[in-house]
Every structure is written in C-alpha cells, then in structure tokens.
C-alpha positions as YAML, in Angstrom:
chain: A
units: angstrom
residues:
- id: 1
  name: UNK
  ca: [7.54, 6.58, -7.10]
- id: 2
  name: UNK
  ca: [9.43, 5.04, -4.27]
- id: 3
  name: UNK
  ca: [9.94, 1.39, -3.59]
- id: 4
  name: UNK
  ca: [9.49, -0.11, -1.11]
- id: 5
  name: UNK
  ca: [6.19, 1.61, -0.55]
- id: 6
  name: UNK
  ca: [6.06, 3.66, 2.64]
- id: 7
  name: UNK
  ca: [2.66, 5.37, 2.37]
- id: 8
  name: UNK
  ca: [-0.27, 3.16, 1.37]
- id: 9
  name: UNK
  ca: [-3.72, 4.65, 0.85]
- id: 10
  name: UNK
  ca: [-6.56, 2.18, 1.31]
- id: 11
  name: UNK
  ca: [-10.07, 3.52, 0.60]
- id: 12
  name: UNK
  ca: [-12.68, 1.49, 2.47]
- id: 13
  name: UNK
  ca: [-16.45, 1.41, 2.50]
- id: 14
  name: UNK
  ca: [-16.62, -1.26, 5.23]
- id: 15
  name: UNK
  ca: [-17.85, -4.05, 2.95]
- id: 16
  name: UNK
  ca: [-16.18, -7.46, 2.64]
- id: 17
  name: UNK
  ca: [-14.38, -6.48, -0.58]
- id: 18
  name: UNK
  ca: [-12.72, -3.43, 0.92]
- id: 19
  name: UNK
  ca: [-11.76, -5.43, 4.03]
- id: 20
  name: UNK
  ca: [-10.10, -8.01, 1.76]
- id: 21
  name: UNK
  ca: [-8.16, -5.20, 0.07]
- id: 22
  name: UNK
  ca: [-7.16, -3.92, 3.50]
- id: 23
  name: UNK
  ca: [-5.79, -7.37, 4.35]
- id: 24
  name: UNK
  ca: [-3.51, -7.14, 1.29]
- id: 25
  name: UNK
  ca: [-2.47, -3.61, 2.24]
- id: 26
  name: UNK
  ca: [-1.68, -4.88, 5.73]
- id: 27
  name: UNK
  ca: [0.63, -7.60, 4.40]
- id: 28
  name: UNK
  ca: [2.42, -5.07, 2.20]
- id: 29
  name: UNK
  ca: [2.77, -2.65, 5.12]
- id: 30
  name: UNK
  ca: [4.28, -5.38, 7.29]
- id: 31
  name: UNK
  ca: [6.77, -6.38, 4.58]
- id: 32
  name: UNK
  ca: [7.77, -2.82, 3.73]
- id: 33
  name: UNK
  ca: [7.43, -0.99, 7.03]
- id: 34
  name: UNK
  ca: [4.73, 1.24, 5.55]
- id: 35
  name: UNK
  ca: [1.99, 3.36, 7.08]
- id: 36
  name: UNK
  ca: [-1.57, 2.65, 5.98]
- id: 37
  name: UNK
  ca: [-3.93, 5.58, 5.52]
- id: 38
  name: UNK
  ca: [-7.54, 4.43, 5.75]
- id: 39
  name: UNK
  ca: [-9.93, 6.65, 3.83]
- id: 40
  name: UNK
  ca: [-13.72, 6.60, 3.93]
- id: 41
  name: UNK
  ca: [-15.60, 8.94, 1.62]
- id: 42
  name: UNK
  ca: [-19.11, 10.00, 2.66]
- id: 43
  name: UNK
  ca: [-21.02, 10.68, -0.55]
- id: 44
  name: UNK
  ca: [-23.63, 13.42, -0.92]
- id: 45
  name: UNK
  ca: [-26.44, 12.79, -3.38]
- id: 46
  name: UNK
  ca: [-26.48, 15.59, -5.99]
- id: 47
  name: UNK
  ca: [-30.27, 15.75, -6.08]
- id: 48
  name: UNK
  ca: [-30.24, 17.30, -2.63]
- id: 49
  name: UNK
  ca: [-28.16, 20.22, -3.86]
- id: 50
  name: UNK
  ca: [-30.16, 20.57, -7.09]
- id: 51
  name: UNK
  ca: [-33.36, 21.36, -5.21]
- id: 52
  name: UNK
  ca: [-31.87, 24.12, -3.12]
- id: 53
  name: UNK
  ca: [-31.92, 22.01, 0.02]
- id: 54
  name: UNK
  ca: [-29.07, 22.77, 2.35]
- id: 55
  name: UNK
  ca: [-26.61, 19.94, 2.26]
- id: 56
  name: UNK
  ca: [-26.14, 18.75, 5.78]
- id: 57
  name: UNK
  ca: [-24.04, 15.73, 6.32]
- id: 58
  name: UNK
  ca: [-25.22, 14.48, 9.62]
- id: 59
  name: UNK
  ca: [-22.37, 14.96, 12.08]
- id: 60
  name: UNK
  ca: [-23.42, 11.68, 13.63]
- id: 61
  name: UNK
  ca: [-22.87, 9.99, 10.25]
- id: 62
  name: UNK
  ca: [-19.35, 11.39, 9.99]
- id: 63
  name: UNK
  ca: [-18.58, 10.50, 13.62]
- id: 64
  name: UNK
  ca: [-19.87, 6.97, 13.02]
- id: 65
  name: UNK
  ca: [-17.57, 6.62, 9.99]
- id: 66
  name: UNK
  ca: [-14.62, 7.80, 12.08]
- id: 67
  name: UNK
  ca: [-15.56, 5.38, 14.86]
- id: 68
  name: UNK
  ca: [-15.72, 2.51, 12.33]
- id: 69
  name: UNK
  ca: [-12.35, 3.50, 10.86]
- id: 70
  name: UNK
  ca: [-10.79, 3.56, 14.33]
- id: 71
  name: UNK
  ca: [-12.29, 0.15, 15.04]
- id: 72
  name: UNK
  ca: [-10.95, -1.25, 11.76]
- id: 73
  name: UNK
  ca: [-7.51, 0.20, 12.48]
- id: 74
  name: UNK
  ca: [-7.53, -1.22, 16.02]
- id: 75
  name: UNK
  ca: [-8.74, -4.71, 15.09]
- id: 76
  name: UNK
  ca: [-7.22, -5.28, 11.64]
- id: 77
  name: UNK
  ca: [-4.07, -3.17, 11.77]
- id: 78
  name: UNK
  ca: [-2.73, -3.87, 15.24]
- id: 79
  name: UNK
  ca: [0.93, -2.81, 15.56]
- id: 80
  name: UNK
  ca: [0.93, -1.30, 12.05]
- id: 81
  name: UNK
  ca: [1.20, 2.47, 11.72]
- id: 82
  name: UNK
  ca: [-2.18, 3.69, 10.51]
- id: 83
  name: UNK
  ca: [-4.01, 6.97, 10.11]
- id: 84
  name: UNK
  ca: [-7.69, 7.51, 9.41]
- id: 85
  name: UNK
  ca: [-9.30, 10.05, 7.11]
- id: 86
  name: UNK
  ca: [-12.88, 10.89, 6.21]
- id: 87
  name: UNK
  ca: [-13.93, 13.09, 3.32]
- id: 88
  name: UNK
  ca: [-17.34, 14.38, 2.28]
- id: 89
  name: UNK
  ca: [-18.10, 14.85, -1.41]
- id: 90
  name: UNK
  ca: [-20.72, 14.44, -4.10]
- id: 91
  name: UNK
  ca: [-21.22, 10.86, -5.21]
- id: 92
  name: UNK
  ca: [-19.81, 11.64, -8.66]
- id: 93
  name: UNK
  ca: [-16.67, 13.15, -7.08]
- id: 94
  name: UNK
  ca: [-15.63, 10.10, -5.04]
- id: 95
  name: UNK
  ca: [-12.79, 9.09, -7.43]
- id: 96
  name: UNK
  ca: [-11.44, 12.66, -7.49]
- id: 97
  name: UNK
  ca: [-11.55, 12.75, -3.70]
- id: 98
  name: UNK
  ca: [-9.55, 9.52, -3.47]
- id: 99
  name: UNK
  ca: [-7.02, 10.84, -5.98]
- id: 100
  name: UNK
  ca: [-6.73, 14.18, -4.16]
- id: 101
  name: UNK
  ca: [-6.13, 12.33, -0.89]
- id: 102
  name: UNK
  ca: [-3.42, 10.25, -2.54]
- id: 103
  name: UNK
  ca: [-1.72, 13.42, -3.80]
- id: 104
  name: UNK
  ca: [-2.07, 15.21, -0.45]
- id: 105
  name: UNK
  ca: [-0.54, 12.25, 1.38]
- id: 106
  name: UNK
  ca: [2.12, 11.67, -1.29]
- id: 107
  name: UNK
  ca: [0.94, 8.04, -1.36]
- id: 108
  name: UNK
  ca: [3.29, 5.52, -2.90]
- id: 109
  name: UNK
  ca: [0.51, 2.99, -3.50]
- id: 110
  name: UNK
  ca: [-3.29, 2.84, -3.50]
- id: 111
  name: UNK
  ca: [-4.84, -0.51, -2.56]
- id: 112
  name: UNK
  ca: [-8.56, -0.81, -3.25]
- id: 113
  name: UNK
  ca: [-11.26, -3.29, -4.11]
- id: 114
  name: UNK
  ca: [-13.38, -3.49, -7.19]
- id: 115
  name: UNK
  ca: [-16.99, -4.41, -6.73]
- id: 116
  name: UNK
  ca: [-17.39, -6.67, -9.75]
- id: 117
  name: UNK
  ca: [-20.61, -5.08, -10.89]
- id: 118
  name: UNK
  ca: [-22.39, -6.01, -14.08]
- id: 119
  name: UNK
  ca: [-21.75, -4.21, -17.35]
- id: 120
  name: UNK
  ca: [-25.15, -2.50, -17.20]
- id: 121
  name: UNK
  ca: [-24.54, -1.14, -13.70]
- id: 122
  name: UNK
  ca: [-21.07, -0.05, -14.77]
- id: 123
  name: UNK
  ca: [-22.48, 1.72, -17.83]
- id: 124
  name: UNK
  ca: [-24.89, 3.82, -15.79]
- id: 125
  name: UNK
  ca: [-22.90, 4.39, -12.63]
- id: 126
  name: UNK
  ca: [-19.28, 4.10, -13.76]
- id: 127
  name: UNK
  ca: [-16.54, 2.67, -11.66]
- id: 128
  name: UNK
  ca: [-14.76, 4.44, -8.84]
- id: 129
  name: UNK
  ca: [-11.87, 2.01, -9.08]
- id: 130
  name: UNK
  ca: [-11.55, 2.42, -12.85]
- id: 131
  name: UNK
  ca: [-11.44, 6.22, -12.54]
- id: 132
  name: UNK
  ca: [-8.77, 5.97, -9.84]
- id: 133
  name: UNK
  ca: [-6.66, 3.55, -11.90]
- id: 134
  name: UNK
  ca: [-6.89, 5.79, -14.98]
- id: 135
  name: UNK
  ca: [-5.88, 8.96, -13.19]
- id: 136
  name: UNK
  ca: [-3.60, 7.97, -10.31]
- id: 137
  name: UNK
  ca: [-0.06, 9.29, -10.19]
- id: 138
  name: UNK
  ca: [1.08, 6.27, -8.16]
- id: 139
  name: UNK
  ca: [0.58, 2.53, -8.63]
- id: 140
  name: UNK
  ca: [-2.88, 1.14, -7.83]
- id: 141
  name: UNK
  ca: [-3.38, -2.42, -6.65]
- id: 142
  name: UNK
  ca: [-6.95, -3.52, -7.31]
- id: 143
  name: UNK
  ca: [-8.53, -6.65, -5.92]
- id: 144
  name: UNK
  ca: [-11.59, -8.35, -7.34]
- id: 145
  name: UNK
  ca: [-14.28, -9.63, -5.00]
- id: 146
  name: UNK
  ca: [-13.83, -13.19, -3.84]
- id: 147
  name: UNK
  ca: [-15.57, -15.61, -6.15]
- id: 148
  name: UNK
  ca: [-18.43, -17.61, -4.74]
- id: 149
  name: UNK
  ca: [-17.07, -20.75, -3.21]
- id: 150
  name: UNK
  ca: [-17.33, -23.42, -5.85]
- id: 151
  name: UNK
  ca: [-17.96, -26.98, -4.76]
- id: 152
  name: UNK
  ca: [-14.82, -29.02, -4.75]
- id: 153
  name: UNK
  ca: [-14.71, -31.61, -7.51]
- id: 154
  name: UNK
  ca: [-15.32, -35.11, -6.28]
- id: 155
  name: UNK
  ca: [-12.28, -37.30, -6.12]
- id: 156
  name: UNK
  ca: [-12.04, -39.54, -9.13]
- id: 157
  name: UNK
  ca: [-12.84, -43.15, -8.41]
- id: 158
  name: UNK
  ca: [-10.05, -45.54, -9.25]
- id: 159
  name: UNK
  ca: [-10.64, -47.39, -12.47]
- id: 160
  name: UNK
  ca: [-11.95, -50.88, -12.02]
- id: 161
  name: UNK
  ca: [-11.87, -53.70, -14.46]
- id: 162
  name: UNK
  ca: [-15.29, -54.31, -15.98]
- id: 163
  name: UNK
  ca: [-17.23, -57.12, -14.41]
- id: 164
  name: UNK
  ca: [-17.55, -60.19, -16.57]
- id: 165
  name: UNK
  ca: [-20.90, -60.54, -18.23]
- id: 166
  name: UNK
  ca: [-23.19, -63.09, -16.68]
- id: 167
  name: UNK
  ca: [-25.24, -65.26, -18.98]
- id: 168
  name: UNK
  ca: [-28.82, -64.13, -19.24]
- id: 169
  name: UNK
  ca: [-31.46, -66.46, -17.82]
- id: 170
  name: UNK
  ca: [-34.11, -67.71, -20.10]
- id: 171
  name: UNK
  ca: [-37.52, -66.52, -19.15]
- id: 172
  name: UNK
  ca: [-40.23, -69.04, -19.17]
- id: 173
  name: UNK
  ca: [-43.78, -68.34, -20.08]
- id: 174
  name: UNK
  ca: [-45.66, -66.70, -22.83]
- id: 175
  name: UNK
  ca: [-44.41, -63.61, -24.53]
- id: 176
  name: UNK
  ca: [-46.00, -60.45, -23.39]
...
C-alpha cells in the first residue's frame, strides 16, 4: 500500500450516493495528485442464463453506461486525471468484479458508497460494499448515504421573568 494514494477506484451506479462518494474521491485525488478510475458494472440477472436464454447485454446499454461515465468524468472531474471502465457480470459477482478491477489497476484506494438498506434487504441480497470491504487488498473508504435533512431546532427564547399574578376578579351572579 502506497501513501499518498495515486490510483483511486470509484465504482459508480449513477445514483446520488455514488456521486457523493465520487466527490470525496475527487477531493482526495486533488490533494494527492491521484488518478480516479470510474467503474460501472452492468449486472446480468442469473435467471436469464438458467433458462438457456442467450445472455445478450444490449450494446446500447453498455454504450449508454460509457457515455454516462464520460459525462461524469467531464462534469465532475474536470482537470483531474480520470479513466473509465465498464464491466459486465452476473449480479452476484459484482463485488468480485470490483475487487478484480482493483487488483488489475493496482488501486491504492477504493472509494464507494453504501446504500443504507434495511436489515431484511441486506439479509436477502447481501451488500456489495460489505463484500468489497471484507476482501479488498487495499484500503476502502465507504460513505453512508446522506441523512434526510432534519429540521433545524428552533432558537431558544431568552428566559423572561414570570409576569406578576393579577388579582382575580370576583364574578357576580348566581353559581352555575
């Protein structure tokens, strides 16, 4: 492991969380003179292969991912060395694909977002980020999704002296 980091791998799926992680990777790249490698993994659903259907990843889908990566690099990584990569794999192999890319690039750091899913979702679908953290040969910086904006607490009112009690007026008339 080298420090400062020179090769930063940043897997993105184009959601707000991965763009927030990219913003952190960008700041690190600026500070350390690093190159950012953007990676987008196109998942294949295993059920397509199980039924003997030929697995065709639409070339248009892959080209669209590359176009989006180029756009992200152009708009969010201006004047920062960046390379783009797309990989195609089974949905269950996404973490292995990210790890293989990190090894192939000799990445010094992986910067990626978590998705903050519920425990039930995590139980059934696992966590790409968790699998990467457990098996990476380089440091992994993970970023949680931004919390919902909480309303700001109201400013406390200055304490005031209690008002003096006023004598109660006597009511006239019959009791009710």
